Backbone bond lengths (Angstrom), bond angles and torsions (degrees), N, CA, C in turn:
res aa  C-N    CA-C-N  psi(-1)  N-CA   C-N-CA  omega(-1)  CA-C   N-CA-C  phi
1 X - - - 1.451 - - 1.524 107.70 -
2 X 1.331 116.11 126.08 1.461 118.88 178.05 1.536 110.13 -89.64
3 X 1.327 115.38 177.28 1.468 120.76 -175.57 1.525 112.04 -59.56
4 X 1.329 117.90 -44.65 1.466 120.56 -178.20 1.526 111.35 -64.07
5 X 1.320 116.97 -42.82 1.475 120.31 178.03 1.518 110.65 -62.22
6 X 1.335 115.75 -40.76 1.457 120.55 178.67 1.528 110.86 -62.69
7 X 1.348 116.69 -47.35 1.468 120.13 179.72 1.522 111.24 -60.78
8 X 1.320 117.76 -41.50 1.460 120.93 179.86 1.519 111.37 -66.66
9 X 1.338 117.00 -40.01 1.460 120.27 -179.64 1.524 111.15 -66.28
10 X 1.346 117.64 -52.46 1.452 117.10 -177.19 1.524 111.00 -71.14
11 X 1.321 118.53 -26.88 1.460 120.31 175.28 1.518 111.20 -63.48
12 X 1.323 116.39 -44.58 1.466 120.36 177.32 1.526 110.66 -65.82
13 X 1.328 116.74 -41.17 1.472 120.00 178.35 1.528 111.10 -62.27
14 X 1.329 116.72 -39.30 1.465 119.60 177.08 1.522 110.95 -64.19
15 X 1.326 116.18 -41.42 1.463 119.73 179.06 1.526 110.86 -62.78
16 X 1.320 116.94 -44.18 1.469 120.78 178.92 1.531 109.85 -59.73
17 X 1.325 116.77 -44.57 1.467 120.41 179.30 1.528 110.86 -64.09
18 X 1.321 116.74 -40.41 1.478 120.28 -179.96 1.521 110.68 -64.03
19 X 1.328 116.78 -45.46 1.469 120.95 -179.89 1.532 110.06 -65.39
20 X 1.327 116.74 -39.93 1.465 120.76 178.58 1.532 111.04 -60.28
21 X 1.313 116.91 -32.65 1.466 121.98 178.32 1.532 112.14 -87.70
22 X 1.341 115.98 6.76 1.467 121.72 179.09 1.528 111.19 53.45
23 X 1.317 114.69 45.54 1.454 121.51 -177.95 1.533 108.67 -115.16
24 X 1.304 116.51 138.85 1.463 120.57 176.03 1.526 109.51 -82.94
25 X 1.325 115.11 165.30 1.466 119.04 174.51 1.525 110.18 -61.18
26 X 1.308 116.73 -36.38 1.464 120.92 179.78 1.525 110.98 -63.64
27 X 1.330 116.85 -42.92 1.463 120.36 179.96 1.522 111.19 -64.69
28 X 1.336 116.10 -44.20 1.465 119.15 178.64 1.528 110.27 -64.89
29 X 1.308 116.97 -41.33 1.465 120.82 179.62 1.528 110.95 -59.51
30 X 1.302 117.08 -39.71 1.466 120.64 179.09 1.533 110.79 -63.60
31 X 1.337 116.53 -40.79 1.470 120.59 179.59 1.527 111.94 -68.03
32 X 1.329 116.36 -31.81 1.460 121.85 -175.83 1.533 111.37 -93.43
33 X 1.316 116.44 -11.07 1.460 122.89 -179.66 1.535 111.33 65.75
34 X 1.338 114.37 53.64 1.462 121.02 173.92 1.530 107.14 -146.65
35 X 1.326 117.43 -174.92 1.464 119.63 -179.14 1.526 110.96 -91.07
36 X 1.316 115.73 157.58 1.462 120.16 176.86 1.533 110.49 -66.79
37 X 1.320 116.74 -28.27 1.468 120.80 176.02 1.533 109.02 -63.27
38 X 1.316 116.55 -42.60 1.468 121.00 178.52 1.533 110.26 -62.35
39 X 1.321 117.70 -41.86 1.470 121.37 177.35 1.532 109.30 -60.11
40 X 1.317 117.30 -43.36 1.462 121.22 178.15 1.517 112.19 -60.45
41 X 1.322 116.97 -42.25 1.468 121.06 177.77 1.531 110.67 -63.45
42 X 1.321 116.43 -41.57 1.468 120.68 178.73 1.526 109.88 -63.03
43 X 1.328 116.85 -46.53 1.466 120.67 -178.20 1.527 112.14 -63.31
44 X 1.311 117.61 -29.19 1.470 121.23 178.65 1.528 112.56 -90.49
45 X 1.326 116.86 1.46 1.453 120.28 178.16 1.511 113.90 76.53
46 X 1.325 117.16 20.03 1.467 121.55 -178.03 1.522 112.91 -92.81
47 X 1.331 116.91 -21.32 1.459 121.05 177.92 1.517 108.70 -137.70
48 X 1.311 113.69 156.49 1.454 120.98 179.71 1.532 108.40 -110.81
49 X 1.325 117.89 125.02 1.466 118.53 179.35 1.529 110.29 -72.28
50 X 1.312 115.83 159.88 1.459 118.92 172.34 1.528 107.73 -68.46
51 X 1.304 116.05 163.09 1.461 119.97 177.86 1.532 109.28 -59.66
52 X 1.308 116.46 -42.11 1.463 120.29 -179.47 1.529 111.08 -62.25
53 X 1.352 117.42 -44.13 1.469 120.40 177.36 1.529 110.42 -62.88
54 X 1.319 116.02 -42.14 1.454 119.15 -179.39 1.527 110.90 -62.16
55 X 1.309 117.65 -43.63 1.465 120.72 178.53 1.524 111.20 -63.02
56 X 1.341 116.90 -39.08 1.468 120.04 177.44 1.525 111.24 -65.50
57 X 1.362 117.20 -39.66 1.465 120.22 177.14 1.519 110.81 -65.64
58 X 1.322 116.54 -42.68 1.467 120.43 -179.99 1.523 110.65 -60.84
59 X 1.315 116.90 -41.81 1.469 120.45 178.74 1.528 110.32 -65.73
60 X 1.325 117.44 -44.53 1.466 121.46 -178.21 1.526 111.70 -65.38
61 X 1.344 116.85 -31.22 1.465 121.23 -176.28 1.523 112.61 -102.16
62 X 1.337 116.82 7.44 1.464 122.29 178.00 1.527 111.27 54.89
63 X 1.331 115.54 48.94 1.462 121.94 -179.71 1.524 109.46 -94.51
64 X 1.334 116.06 130.03 1.459 122.42 173.26 1.528 107.03 -81.23
65 X 1.318 117.19 109.76 1.461 120.99 -174.00 1.524 112.33 -62.09
66 X 1.329 118.33 -35.17 1.464 120.06 177.29 1.521 110.55 -62.01
67 X 1.306 117.04 -43.53 1.461 121.62 179.07 1.527 110.34 -68.76
68 X 1.299 116.11 -39.55 1.462 121.53 -176.58 1.533 111.53 -62.91
69 X 1.328 116.86 -39.80 1.466 120.83 -175.56 1.519 113.87 -100.26
70 X 1.320 118.85 9.63 1.460 120.26 -173.78 1.533 112.61 -61.31
71 X 1.324 119.39 -31.76 1.460 121.70 -179.39 1.523 111.90 -77.33
72 X 1.319 117.76 -17.72 1.442 119.95 -178.01 1.505 108.02 -85.54
């Protein structure tokens, strides 16, 4: 798996988790302290969040990081 495939996969997984939690991009962006546009780019695999942003998103979306990265 290359970097682009990885970004697209975890971006889609983040979007699925966000929708499952009935959260908008704006709400998640507020929790992560970034813009909703940035969240959209991440979900589409166009940008890579910082490790700190990713950890904040995982906490907000109740993501098990071991499960999330098991395919990588």
